[in-house]
C-alpha positions as CSV (number, residue, x, y, z in Angstrom):
1,M,10.9,-15.7,-45.3
2,L,10.0,-12.9,-43.2
3,T,9.2,-9.6,-44.8
4,D,11.1,-6.4,-43.6
5,E,7.8,-5.0,-42.4
6,T,7.1,-8.1,-40.4
7,L,10.6,-8.2,-39.2
8,K,10.6,-4.8,-38.1
9,A,7.3,-5.3,-36.1
10,L,8.9,-8.4,-34.4
11,I,11.8,-6.4,-33.4
12,E,9.4,-3.7,-32.0
13,A,7.5,-6.1,-30.2
14,I,11.0,-8.0,-28.6
15,I,12.1,-4.8,-27.3
16,Y,8.9,-4.0,-25.9
17,V,8.3,-6.8,-23.9
18,A,11.6,-7.5,-22.5
19,P,12.3,-6.8,-19.0
20,E,15.7,-5.8,-19.7
21,P,17.9,-4.1,-22.5
22,V,17.8,-6.9,-25.3
23,G,21.1,-7.0,-27.2
24,L,21.1,-7.4,-31.0
25,D,22.3,-11.0,-31.0
26,A,19.4,-12.0,-28.9
27,I,17.0,-10.3,-31.5
28,V,18.6,-12.2,-34.1
29,K,18.0,-15.5,-32.5
30,S,14.6,-14.9,-31.6
31,V,13.4,-14.0,-35.1
32,E,15.5,-17.1,-36.2
33,I,17.2,-15.2,-39.1
34,A,21.0,-15.7,-40.2
35,E,21.3,-12.5,-41.6
36,R,22.5,-10.3,-38.8
37,D,23.2,-7.3,-40.9
38,R,19.9,-7.4,-42.1
39,V,18.5,-7.5,-38.6
40,K,20.6,-4.8,-37.7
41,G,19.6,-2.4,-40.3
42,I,15.7,-3.0,-39.7
43,L,16.6,-2.2,-35.9
44,Q,18.4,0.9,-37.0
45,E,15.2,1.9,-39.1
46,L,12.8,1.2,-36.4
47,I,15.0,3.5,-34.1
48,A,15.2,6.2,-36.5
49,E,11.4,6.2,-37.0
50,Y,10.9,6.5,-33.2
51,E,13.0,9.6,-32.9
52,L,10.4,11.5,-35.4
53,P,8.3,13.9,-33.2
54,L,5.4,12.2,-33.7
55,H,6.3,9.6,-31.4
56,G,6.4,10.1,-27.4
57,I,8.9,7.0,-27.0
58,Q,12.2,6.5,-28.5
59,I,14.4,3.2,-28.5
60,R,17.5,3.9,-26.5
61,Q,20.8,1.5,-26.5
62,V,21.3,1.0,-22.7
63,A,24.0,-1.6,-21.3
64,G,24.8,-2.9,-24.8
65,G,21.3,-3.7,-25.5
66,Y,17.9,-1.9,-26.7
67,K,15.0,-0.7,-24.5
68,F,12.1,1.8,-25.0
69,A,12.0,4.9,-23.3
70,S,10.1,8.2,-23.0
71,K,11.7,11.2,-24.5
72,P,13.2,13.9,-22.2
73,E,11.1,16.4,-23.6
74,H,8.2,14.9,-22.4
75,H,9.2,14.2,-18.6
76,D,7.5,17.1,-17.0
77,V,4.4,16.0,-18.1
78,L,4.8,12.4,-17.4
79,R,6.1,13.2,-13.8
80,K,2.9,15.2,-13.0
81,F,1.2,12.2,-14.7
82,V,2.9,9.6,-12.4
83,K,2.2,11.7,-9.3
84,S,-1.8,11.1,-10.1
85,L,-1.7,7.3,-10.3
86,K,-2.9,5.0,-7.7
87,P,-0.1,3.4,-5.8
88,L,0.7,-0.1,-6.8
89,V,-1.3,-3.2,-5.4
90,R,0.4,-5.6,-3.6
91,L,-1.2,-8.7,-2.0
92,S,0.0,-11.6,0.3
93,K,-0.4,-14.9,-0.7
94,P,-3.5,-15.7,1.5
95,A,-5.0,-12.6,-0.3
96,L,-4.1,-14.0,-3.7
97,E,-5.6,-17.5,-2.7
98,T,-8.9,-15.8,-1.9
99,L,-9.1,-13.6,-4.7
100,A,-8.7,-16.7,-6.8
101,V,-11.6,-18.5,-5.2
102,I,-14.0,-15.4,-5.5
103,A,-12.7,-15.1,-9.2
104,Y,-13.7,-19.1,-10.0
105,R,-16.5,-19.3,-8.1
106,Q,-18.1,-16.0,-8.0
107,P,-20.8,-15.0,-6.8
108,V,-19.8,-16.6,-3.4
109,T,-20.3,-16.1,0.2
110,L,-17.6,-15.9,3.0
111,P,-18.8,-19.0,4.8
112,E,-18.1,-20.9,1.3
113,I,-14.8,-19.1,0.8
114,D,-13.9,-20.2,4.7
115,A,-14.8,-23.7,3.8
116,I,-12.7,-23.7,0.5
117,R,-9.7,-22.5,2.0
118,G,-10.2,-23.9,5.6
119,V,-9.5,-20.7,7.5
120,D,-11.3,-17.6,8.4
121,C,-11.1,-15.1,5.5
122,G,-12.9,-12.2,6.9
123,G,-10.1,-10.2,7.4
124,V,-8.7,-11.0,3.9
125,I,-11.9,-10.1,2.2
126,H,-11.8,-6.5,4.2
127,T,-8.6,-6.1,2.3
128,L,-9.7,-6.9,-1.1
129,L,-12.7,-4.6,-0.7
130,E,-10.4,-1.8,0.5
131,K,-8.2,-2.5,-2.4
132,K,-11.3,-2.5,-4.7
133,L,-10.5,-6.1,-6.3
134,V,-13.5,-7.1,-5.1
135,V,-17.4,-5.8,-4.7
136,T,-20.3,-7.0,-2.7
137,S,-23.1,-8.5,-5.3
138,G,-26.2,-8.7,-3.0
139,R,-27.3,-11.7,-0.7
140,K,-27.7,-15.1,-1.4
141,N,-31.3,-16.6,-0.6
142,V,-30.4,-18.9,2.0
143,V,-30.8,-18.9,5.9
144,G,-28.8,-15.8,7.3
145,R,-28.8,-14.0,3.9
146,P,-25.1,-14.0,3.5
147,I,-23.3,-11.2,1.6
148,L,-22.0,-12.3,-1.9
149,Y,-18.8,-11.3,-3.4
150,R,-17.6,-11.0,-6.9
151,T,-14.5,-9.5,-8.5
152,S,-14.5,-5.9,-9.4
153,R,-13.9,-3.7,-12.5
154,D,-10.5,-2.8,-10.9
155,F,-10.0,-6.8,-10.9
156,L,-10.3,-6.8,-14.7
157,V,-8.1,-3.7,-15.1
158,H,-5.2,-5.1,-12.9
159,F,-5.4,-8.2,-15.0
160,G,-5.9,-7.3,-18.3
161,L,-9.1,-9.1,-18.9
162,K,-12.3,-7.9,-21.0
163,D,-14.4,-9.9,-18.7
164,V,-14.6,-12.8,-16.2
165,T,-15.1,-15.0,-19.2
166,E,-11.4,-14.7,-20.3
167,L,-10.2,-15.7,-17.0
168,P,-7.1,-18.2,-17.5
169,S,-6.3,-21.7,-16.1
170,L,-5.5,-21.2,-12.1
171,K,-1.9,-22.0,-12.9
172,E,-1.9,-18.9,-15.5
173,F,-3.7,-16.9,-12.9
174,E,-0.8,-17.3,-10.6
175,E,1.2,-16.3,-12.7
176,L,-0.8,-13.2,-13.8
177,A,-0.9,-12.3,-10.1
178,R,2.8,-12.2,-9.8
179,Q,3.0,-9.7,-12.8
180,A,-0.1,-7.9,-12.2
181,L,-0.3,-7.6,-8.3
182,G,3.4,-7.9,-7.6
183,S,3.0,-10.4,-5.2
184,E,6.6,-11.2,-3.2
185,L,5.2,-13.9,-1.2
186,L,3.9,-15.9,-4.2
187,L,7.4,-16.3,-5.9
188,G,8.6,-19.6,-5.6
189,E,5.4,-20.7,-3.7
190,E,2.8,-22.9,-4.8
191,A,-0.6,-21.1,-4.5
192,T,-3.2,-23.6,-5.6
193,P,-6.4,-23.0,-3.7
194,P,-8.8,-26.0,-4.1
195,V,-11.4,-23.9,-6.6
196,A,-13.5,-25.4,-9.0
197,S,-13.0,-24.8,-12.7
198,P,-14.7,-22.0,-14.6
199,G,-17.0,-24.5,-16.0
200,E,-17.7,-26.1,-12.8
201,S,-18.3,-22.6,-10.8
202,E,-21.9,-20.9,-10.3
203,P,-22.7,-18.5,-13.1
204,A,-20.6,-15.3,-12.8
205,P,-22.0,-11.9,-13.9
206,S,-20.5,-10.1,-16.6
207,P,-18.7,-6.9,-15.2
208,E,-18.5,-4.4,-17.6
209,P,-15.3,-4.2,-19.9
210,A,-12.0,-2.6,-18.7
211,N,-10.9,-0.1,-21.2
212,E,-8.2,1.7,-19.9
213,A,-4.6,0.7,-20.9
214,K,-2.0,0.1,-18.8
215,P,-0.4,3.6,-18.0
216,A,3.6,4.2,-18.6
217,S,5.3,6.0,-16.2
218,E,8.2,8.3,-16.4
219,G,11.5,6.9,-16.7
220,A,9.9,3.5,-16.5
221,T,9.8,0.6,-19.2
222,A,6.6,-1.2,-20.1
223,N,7.8,-3.9,-18.0
224,D,10.2,-3.1,-14.9
225,G,9.4,0.7,-14.2
226,S,12.9,1.9,-15.2
227,E,11.9,4.1,-18.2
228,A,8.6,4.9,-19.7
229,A,7.2,3.0,-22.7
230,S,3.7,2.9,-24.4
């Protein structure tokens, strides 16, 4: 049986990850506890705790459900912070496929990327460089000495990875791409370029770990940008 402490932690996590306000019944079903009143009581305790001044966020009841939100008294500071943030990165399907090739075959040259994708990727590489998702990594010691490309520190930040050794499977990478880079063109489409698995790729350098936490914005939830969350 779940302790009250564990139940409270689970309720907190469920509300945090929910893209929309989550109702009490949905919480009860998720924690698999038949005692609805107990779950409701723990939820009320959690709400009261977040109302304390030591927290910058609160749990609000919205549209019949619960969601995290920033407290109104902090909005002036959060508004200034949000204005300082970089614009959201959005990529086309070809750009995401090229990024996947680089991620799993790095360091890799443009001719190698072109051969894998079957199209000229010069323009796409330029876009990825502009968005600072890839960087140059010297030149390959072959005829012509083509430039090598690898993923950048910003890539690790966007995907929430410690380093490239944490790269998931290609299918999981596609899902991460939809969430982290907001690609609308990938939704409902298959984007599985014929790249080698991490175990078959060339040795990849280990970029420095990403330490920044994902920023929360004023009036944005942790997931959908409607209210600020931690």
